PyMOL commands that place a pseudoatom at each C-alpha (Angstrom):
pseudoatom trace, name=CA, resn=MET, resi=1, chain=A, elem=C, hetatm=0, pos=[18.524, 5.500, -9.744]
pseudoatom trace, name=CA, resn=GLN, resi=2, chain=A, elem=C, hetatm=0, pos=[16.352, 8.131, -9.057]
pseudoatom trace, name=CA, resn=ASP, resi=3, chain=A, elem=C, hetatm=0, pos=[16.789, 10.245, -5.880]
pseudoatom trace, name=CA, resn=ILE, resi=4, chain=A, elem=C, hetatm=0, pos=[12.919, 9.901, -4.218]
pseudoatom trace, name=CA, resn=LEU, resi=5, chain=A, elem=C, hetatm=0, pos=[13.031, 12.957, -2.265]
pseudoatom trace, name=CA, resn=ALA, resi=6, chain=A, elem=C, hetatm=0, pos=[14.247, 15.512, -5.138]
pseudoatom trace, name=CA, resn=LEU, resi=7, chain=A, elem=C, hetatm=0, pos=[10.991, 14.067, -7.074]
pseudoatom trace, name=CA, resn=PHE, resi=8, chain=A, elem=C, hetatm=0, pos=[8.501, 15.502, -4.065]
pseudoatom trace, name=CA, resn=HIS, resi=9, chain=A, elem=C, hetatm=0, pos=[10.365, 18.521, -3.546]
pseudoatom trace, name=CA, resn=HIS, resi=10, chain=A, elem=C, hetatm=0, pos=[10.799, 21.870, -5.443]
pseudoatom trace, name=CA, resn=ILE, resi=11, chain=A, elem=C, hetatm=0, pos=[12.470, 25.361, -5.266]
pseudoatom trace, name=CA, resn=HIS, resi=12, chain=A, elem=C, hetatm=0, pos=[10.816, 28.724, -4.932]
pseudoatom trace, name=CA, resn=HIS, resi=13, chain=A, elem=C, hetatm=0, pos=[12.123, 32.403, -5.391]
pseudoatom trace, name=CA, resn=LYS, resi=14, chain=A, elem=C, hetatm=0, pos=[11.364, 34.051, -2.208]
pseudoatom trace, name=CA, resn=ASN, resi=15, chain=A, elem=C, hetatm=0, pos=[12.969, 37.265, -0.840]
pseudoatom trace, name=CA, resn=GLY, resi=16, chain=A, elem=C, hetatm=0, pos=[15.782, 37.239, -3.406]
pseudoatom trace, name=CA, resn=GLY, resi=17, chain=A, elem=C, hetatm=0, pos=[17.016, 33.611, -2.143]
pseudoatom trace, name=CA, resn=HIS, resi=18, chain=A, elem=C, hetatm=0, pos=[15.743, 30.048, -2.302]
pseudoatom trace, name=CA, resn=ALA, resi=19, chain=A, elem=C, hetatm=0, pos=[13.456, 28.156, -0.628]
pseudoatom trace, name=CA, resn=VAL, resi=20, chain=A, elem=C, hetatm=0, pos=[12.610, 24.328, -0.350]
pseudoatom trace, name=CA, resn=HIS, resi=21, chain=A, elem=C, hetatm=0, pos=[9.037, 22.953, -0.214]
pseudoatom trace, name=CA, resn=HIS, resi=22, chain=A, elem=C, hetatm=0, pos=[7.233, 20.013, -0.519]
pseudoatom trace, name=CA, resn=CYS, resi=23, chain=A, elem=C, hetatm=0, pos=[5.530, 19.342, -3.416]
pseudoatom trace, name=CA, resn=GLY, resi=24, chain=A, elem=C, hetatm=0, pos=[1.366, 18.644, -2.588]
pseudoatom trace, name=CA, resn=GLY, resi=25, chain=A, elem=C, hetatm=0, pos=[-0.555, 20.396, 0.141]
pseudoatom trace, name=CA, resn=LYS, resi=26, chain=A, elem=C, hetatm=0, pos=[-1.719, 24.080, -0.974]
pseudoatom trace, name=CA, resn=HIS, resi=27, chain=A, elem=C, hetatm=0, pos=[-0.540, 22.967, -4.655]
pseudoatom trace, name=CA, resn=GLN, resi=28, chain=A, elem=C, hetatm=0, pos=[-3.276, 20.509, -4.846]
pseudoatom trace, name=CA, resn=GLU, resi=29, chain=A, elem=C, hetatm=0, pos=[-4.975, 24.075, -6.237]
pseudoatom trace, name=CA, resn=ILE, resi=30, chain=A, elem=C, hetatm=0, pos=[-2.784, 24.267, -9.696]
pseudoatom trace, name=CA, resn=ASN, resi=31, chain=A, elem=C, hetatm=0, pos=[-2.164, 20.453, -10.094]
pseudoatom trace, name=CA, resn=SER, resi=32, chain=A, elem=C, hetatm=0, pos=[-4.880, 18.145, -8.674]
pseudoatom trace, name=CA, resn=LYS, resi=33, chain=A, elem=C, hetatm=0, pos=[-2.474, 15.808, -9.618]
pseudoatom trace, name=CA, resn=LEU, resi=34, chain=A, elem=C, hetatm=0, pos=[-0.713, 16.333, -6.707]
pseudoatom trace, name=CA, resn=ASN, resi=35, chain=A, elem=C, hetatm=0, pos=[-3.247, 15.499, -3.785]
pseudoatom trace, name=CA, resn=TYR, resi=36, chain=A, elem=C, hetatm=0, pos=[-0.982, 14.552, -1.132]
pseudoatom trace, name=CA, resn=ASN, resi=37, chain=A, elem=C, hetatm=0, pos=[0.250, 15.954, 1.800]
pseudoatom trace, name=CA, resn=ILE, resi=38, chain=A, elem=C, hetatm=0, pos=[3.920, 15.796, 2.545]
pseudoatom trace, name=CA, resn=LYS, resi=39, chain=A, elem=C, hetatm=0, pos=[4.889, 16.788, 6.599]
pseudoatom trace, name=CA, resn=HIS, resi=40, chain=A, elem=C, hetatm=0, pos=[8.142, 15.956, 8.815]
pseudoatom trace, name=CA, resn=CYS, resi=41, chain=A, elem=C, hetatm=0, pos=[7.410, 12.719, 10.813]
pseudoatom trace, name=CA, resn=SER, resi=42, chain=A, elem=C, hetatm=0, pos=[8.830, 12.113, 14.305]
pseudoatom trace, name=CA, resn=CYS, resi=43, chain=A, elem=C, hetatm=0, pos=[11.106, 9.569, 12.830]
pseudoatom trace, name=CA, resn=GLY, resi=44, chain=A, elem=C, hetatm=0, pos=[13.053, 11.503, 11.157]
pseudoatom trace, name=CA, resn=LYS, resi=45, chain=A, elem=C, hetatm=0, pos=[12.386, 10.919, 7.675]
pseudoatom trace, name=CA, resn=HIS, resi=46, chain=A, elem=C, hetatm=0, pos=[8.841, 12.548, 5.274]
pseudoatom trace, name=CA, resn=LYS, resi=47, chain=A, elem=C, hetatm=0, pos=[5.702, 11.141, 5.654]
pseudoatom trace, name=CA, resn=ILE, resi=48, chain=A, elem=C, hetatm=0, pos=[3.071, 11.524, 2.731]
pseudoatom trace, name=CA, resn=ASP, resi=49, chain=A, elem=C, hetatm=0, pos=[-0.456, 10.417, 3.043]
pseudoatom trace, name=CA, resn=LYS, resi=50, chain=A, elem=C, hetatm=0, pos=[-1.017, 8.119, -0.076]
pseudoatom trace, name=CA, resn=ASN, resi=51, chain=A, elem=C, hetatm=0, pos=[0.561, 5.078, -0.755]
pseudoatom trace, name=CA, resn=THR, resi=52, chain=A, elem=C, hetatm=0, pos=[0.795, 6.295, -4.351]
pseudoatom trace, name=CA, resn=ALA, resi=53, chain=A, elem=C, hetatm=0, pos=[1.857, 9.234, -5.831]
pseudoatom trace, name=CA, resn=ILE, resi=54, chain=A, elem=C, hetatm=0, pos=[3.049, 11.818, -8.608]
pseudoatom trace, name=CA, resn=GLY, resi=55, chain=A, elem=C, hetatm=0, pos=[6.258, 13.388, -8.794]
pseudoatom trace, name=CA, resn=HIS, resi=56, chain=A, elem=C, hetatm=0, pos=[8.115, 15.064, -11.042]
pseudoatom trace, name=CA, resn=ASP, resi=57, chain=A, elem=C, hetatm=0, pos=[12.153, 14.912, -12.274]
pseudoatom trace, name=CA, resn=TRP, resi=58, chain=A, elem=C, hetatm=0, pos=[14.263, 17.953, -13.429]
pseudoatom trace, name=CA, resn=ASP, resi=59, chain=A, elem=C, hetatm=0, pos=[12.441, 17.973, -16.683]
pseudoatom trace, name=CA, resn=MET, resi=60, chain=A, elem=C, hetatm=0, pos=[9.227, 18.544, -14.850]
pseudoatom trace, name=CA, resn=ARG, resi=61, chain=A, elem=C, hetatm=0, pos=[8.283, 14.774, -16.403]
pseudoatom trace, name=CA, resn=GLU, resi=62, chain=A, elem=C, hetatm=0, pos=[5.537, 13.258, -13.925]
pseudoatom trace, name=CA, resn=VAL, resi=63, chain=A, elem=C, hetatm=0, pos=[6.915, 9.936, -12.076]
pseudoatom trace, name=CA, resn=THR, resi=64, chain=A, elem=C, hetatm=0, pos=[4.877, 7.386, -10.256]
pseudoatom trace, name=CA, resn=VAL, resi=65, chain=A, elem=C, hetatm=0, pos=[5.966, 6.020, -6.689]
pseudoatom trace, name=CA, resn=ARG, resi=66, chain=A, elem=C, hetatm=0, pos=[4.391, 3.656, -4.970]
pseudoatom trace, name=CA, resn=PHE, resi=67, chain=A, elem=C, hetatm=0, pos=[5.582, 3.657, -0.928]
pseudoatom trace, name=CA, resn=ALA, resi=68, chain=A, elem=C, hetatm=0, pos=[6.178, 0.556, 1.090]
pseudoatom trace, name=CA, resn=GLU, resi=69, chain=A, elem=C, hetatm=0, pos=[7.112, 1.801, 4.436]
pseudoatom trace, name=CA, resn=LYS, resi=70, chain=A, elem=C, hetatm=0, pos=[4.304, 2.701, 7.183]
pseudoatom trace, name=CA, resn=CYS, resi=71, chain=A, elem=C, hetatm=0, pos=[4.807, 5.592, 9.162]
pseudoatom trace, name=CA, resn=PRO, resi=72, chain=A, elem=C, hetatm=0, pos=[4.022, 5.344, 12.751]
pseudoatom trace, name=CA, resn=ASP, resi=73, chain=A, elem=C, hetatm=0, pos=[2.723, 8.866, 12.938]
pseudoatom trace, name=CA, resn=GLY, resi=74, chain=A, elem=C, hetatm=0, pos=[-0.025, 7.762, 9.974]
pseudoatom trace, name=CA, resn=GLY, resi=75, chain=A, elem=C, hetatm=0, pos=[1.003, 7.594, 6.035]
pseudoatom trace, name=CA, resn=TRP, resi=76, chain=A, elem=C, hetatm=0, pos=[3.979, 6.436, 4.407]
pseudoatom trace, name=CA, resn=HIS, resi=77, chain=A, elem=C, hetatm=0, pos=[7.464, 7.332, 4.608]
pseudoatom trace, name=CA, resn=LEU, resi=78, chain=A, elem=C, hetatm=0, pos=[8.722, 8.628, 1.273]
pseudoatom trace, name=CA, resn=GLU, resi=79, chain=A, elem=C, hetatm=0, pos=[12.207, 7.305, 1.303]
pseudoatom trace, name=CA, resn=SER, resi=80, chain=A, elem=C, hetatm=0, pos=[10.833, 4.295, 0.579]
pseudoatom trace, name=CA, resn=GLY, resi=81, chain=A, elem=C, hetatm=0, pos=[9.211, 5.265, -2.165]
pseudoatom trace, name=CA, resn=LYS, resi=82, chain=A, elem=C, hetatm=0, pos=[9.668, 3.256, -5.782]
pseudoatom trace, name=CA, resn=ILE, resi=83, chain=A, elem=C, hetatm=0, pos=[9.528, 4.000, -9.061]
pseudoatom trace, name=CA, resn=ILE, resi=84, chain=A, elem=C, hetatm=0, pos=[6.204, 2.128, -10.670]
for i in range(1, 84): cmd.bond("trace and resi %d" % i, "trace and resi %d" % (i + 1))
show_as sticks, trace
zoom trace
């Protein structure tokens, strides 16, 4: 089973180390397919503002994911995603 969270996170080299970031957000300027925002929600999960979104596997292949569980803060829980 593909780890859904891994499809929507990436690593930046920063100050001689590494920092993990959410995909989407400001990265939309680089790739218009990343037209979503991911934030941490009050449920202790991740929320995304689109019902269907493009993530990437470790080989940078696009993976389309649909989210099932609505978040009370708005959007959908990233963790509820299924690859379609």
